[in-house]
VOROBA-57727 format. One record per residue (C-alpha): residue number from 1; residue in one letter; x, y, z. Coordinates in Angstrom, 1 decimal, padded with zeros to 4 digits, always signed. Layout:
N
[node NUM,'A',[X,Y,Z]]
...
//
This chain:
90
[node 1,'M',[+008.3,+015.9,+001.4]]
[node 2,'T',[+005.9,+016.7,-001.6]]
[node 3,'G',[+002.2,+015.9,-001.9]]
[node 4,'R',[+003.2,+013.6,-004.8]]
[node 5,'A',[+005.8,+011.5,-002.8]]
[node 6,'L',[+003.1,+011.1,+000.0]]
[node 7,'L',[+000.5,+010.0,-002.4]]
[node 8,'R',[+002.8,+007.4,-003.7]]
[node 9,'I',[+003.9,+006.2,-000.1]]
[node 10,'A',[+000.1,+006.0,+000.8]]
[node 11,'A',[-000.8,+004.3,-002.5]]
[node 12,'G',[+002.3,+001.6,-001.8]]
[node 13,'V',[+001.0,+001.1,+001.7]]
[node 14,'E',[-002.6,+000.5,+000.5]]
[node 15,'L',[-001.6,-001.8,-002.1]]
[node 16,'G',[+000.6,-003.8,+000.0]]
[node 17,'T',[-001.9,-004.1,+002.8]]
[node 18,'L',[-004.4,-005.3,+000.7]]
[node 19,'A',[-002.3,-007.9,-000.9]]
[node 20,'L',[-001.1,-009.0,+002.4]]
[node 21,'L',[-004.9,-009.3,+003.5]]
[node 22,'L',[-005.7,-011.2,+000.5]]
[node 23,'L',[-002.8,-013.6,+000.9]]
[node 24,'N',[-003.9,-014.2,+004.4]]
[node 25,'M',[-007.6,-014.9,+003.5]]
[node 26,'F',[-006.5,-017.3,+000.9]]
[node 27,'T',[-003.8,-019.2,+002.8]]
[node 28,'L',[-003.5,-019.2,+006.7]]
[node 29,'D',[-006.6,-017.3,+007.5]]
[node 30,'W',[-005.2,-015.9,+010.9]]
[node 31,'P',[-007.8,-013.6,+012.6]]
[node 32,'E',[-004.9,-011.6,+014.3]]
[node 33,'V',[-003.6,-010.8,+010.8]]
[node 34,'S',[-006.8,-009.4,+009.6]]
[node 35,'R',[-007.4,-007.6,+013.0]]
[node 36,'I',[-004.2,-005.7,+012.5]]
[node 37,'L',[-003.9,-005.1,+008.7]]
[node 38,'G',[-007.8,-004.3,+008.2]]
[node 39,'P',[-007.5,-000.9,+010.0]]
[node 40,'V',[-004.0,-000.2,+008.6]]
[node 41,'H',[-005.5,-000.9,+004.9]]
[node 42,'G',[-008.5,+001.3,+005.8]]
[node 43,'L',[-006.3,+004.2,+007.2]]
[node 44,'A',[-004.1,+003.9,+004.1]]
[node 45,'Y',[-007.1,+003.9,+001.7]]
[node 46,'I',[-008.4,+007.2,+003.3]]
[node 47,'G',[-005.0,+008.8,+003.4]]
[node 48,'T',[-004.6,+007.9,-000.6]]
[node 49,'I',[-007.9,+009.6,-001.2]]
[node 50,'V',[-007.0,+012.6,+001.0]]
[node 51,'C',[-003.4,+012.9,-000.6]]
[node 52,'A',[-004.8,+012.7,-004.2]]
[node 53,'A',[-007.5,+015.2,-003.5]]
[node 54,'L',[-004.8,+017.6,-002.1]]
[node 55,'T',[-002.2,+017.0,-005.1]]
[node 56,'A',[-005.3,+017.2,-007.8]]
[node 57,'E',[-004.7,+020.8,-008.3]]
[node 58,'G',[-008.4,+021.4,-009.2]]
[node 59,'R',[-008.6,+018.4,-011.4]]
[node 60,'Y',[-011.0,+015.4,-010.8]]
[node 61,'R',[-009.3,+012.5,-012.1]]
[node 62,'P',[-006.8,+012.0,-009.5]]
[node 63,'W',[-008.7,+011.7,-006.5]]
[node 64,'L',[-011.6,+009.9,-008.5]]
[node 65,'L',[-008.9,+007.2,-009.5]]
[node 66,'A',[-008.2,+007.0,-005.8]]
[node 67,'L',[-011.5,+005.8,-004.9]]
[node 68,'I',[-010.6,+002.6,-006.5]]
[node 69,'P',[-009.6,+000.1,-003.8]]
[node 70,'G',[-006.0,-001.3,-004.2]]
[node 71,'I',[-004.7,-000.1,-007.5]]
[node 72,'G',[-006.4,+003.3,-007.7]]
[node 73,'G',[-003.9,+005.2,-005.5]]
[node 74,'V',[-001.0,+004.0,-007.9]]
[node 75,'L',[-003.2,+005.2,-011.0]]
[node 76,'A',[-003.7,+008.6,-009.2]]
[node 77,'A',[+000.0,+009.0,-008.5]]
[node 78,'R',[+000.7,+008.2,-012.1]]
[node 79,'T',[-002.0,+010.8,-013.3]]
[node 80,'V',[-000.5,+013.5,-011.0]]
[node 81,'H',[+002.9,+012.8,-012.5]]
[node 82,'T',[+001.8,+012.7,-015.9]]
[node 83,'S',[+000.1,+015.8,-015.9]]
[node 84,'R',[+002.8,+017.7,-014.2]]
[node 85,'V',[+005.3,+016.5,-016.8]]
[node 86,'D',[+002.8,+017.5,-019.7]]
[node 87,'Q',[+002.4,+021.0,-017.9]]
[node 88,'S',[+006.1,+021.5,-018.0]]
[node 89,'L',[+006.5,+020.6,-021.7]]
[node 90,'S',[+004.2,+023.1,-022.8]]
//
């Protein structure tokens, strides 16, 4: 599995857990859900930053974008993909 694929998975888990946490907060507000999803989201957030730093290949933009909670990992994955496509065209 490539680093970019791991970044996309981590970004998806981060975004999904954040959405579920917010949904829980604004609807039922069950503490058990927050108690379980909070650490999972935190781990996914850190994993997204690490994956973005490993796939950045010396560039700053992917891992700086990954620092944005929620959507940052998705933006970082798109940045890594776009830059690789640009490099293959030149």
